[in-house]
C-alpha positions in Angstrom: 5.9 -14.6 8.7 9.3 -15.1 7.3 12.5 -14.0 8.6 14.6 -12.8 5.8 13.9 -11.9 1.8 11.3 -13.9 -0.2 10.9 -14.1 -3.8 8.3 -11.8 -5.4 6.0 -15.1 -6.3 6.0 -15.9 -2.7 4.2 -12.6 -1.8 0.4 -12.7 -0.9 -1.8 -11.6 -3.3 -3.3 -9.5 -0.6 -0.4 -7.3 -0.4 -1.1 -6.0 -3.6 -4.5 -6.7 -5.1 -7.2 -4.8 -3.3 -9.9 -8.1 -3.7 -7.2 -10.6 -2.7 -6.9 -8.1 0.3 -10.4 -8.2 1.2 -10.4 -12.0 1.1 -7.2 -12.1 3.4 -9.3 -10.1 5.7 -12.5 -12.1 5.8 -10.1 -15.0 6.9 -8.9 -13.0 9.9 -12.4 -11.6 10.7 -11.4 -8.2 10.0 -14.1 -5.9 9.1 -12.1 -2.5 8.6 -8.9 -1.4 8.0 -7.5 2.0 8.5 -4.9 2.9 6.1 -2.5 5.5 7.7 -0.6 7.7 5.3 3.0 6.7 4.9 5.5 6.0 2.3 7.8 3.4 1.6 10.6 3.1 3.5 12.7 2.5 0.8 11.6 6.0 -0.9 11.7 8.0 2.3 15.2 8.6 2.4 15.3 9.8 -1.2 12.3 12.4 -0.9 13.6 13.6 2.3 17.1 14.4 0.6 16.0 15.9 -2.5 16.3 19.4 -2.6 13.5 19.2 -5.4 10.5 19.6 -2.8 8.0 20.0 -5.8 9.2 16.4 -7.1 8.8 15.0 -3.6 5.3 16.8 -3.2 4.1 15.4 -6.8 5.5 11.7 -5.8 3.5 11.9 -2.2 0.8 13.1 -4.2 0.4 10.6 -6.9 0.6 7.8 -4.2 -2.2 9.2 -2.1 -4.4 9.4 -5.5 -3.4 5.7 -6.0 -4.4 4.8 -2.5 -7.8 6.6 -2.7 -8.6 5.7 -6.8 -7.3 2.3 -7.1 -6.5 0.6 -3.7 -9.3 1.8 -1.5 -12.2 1.9 -4.0 -12.4 -1.8 -4.1 -16.2 -2.7 -2.8 -17.6 -5.6 -1.8 -21.3 -6.8 -1.9 -23.3 -6.7 0.9 
């Protein structure tokens, strides 16, 4: 853990690459992971303030689709 900002090249690949995430989980002896629905704290205020609710809904749906289709779709052998 780092207290403060870090450069993008210091971020562990397991934070943004599904296969690396699974490798990190193996290192920590984690067999499963529950991904709870949320939106980035950086975007949440903007979505809550917008009067264009259809835009906010489209953003949330796109994020959810990505979570299912890309992030959660990674499988391992075994």
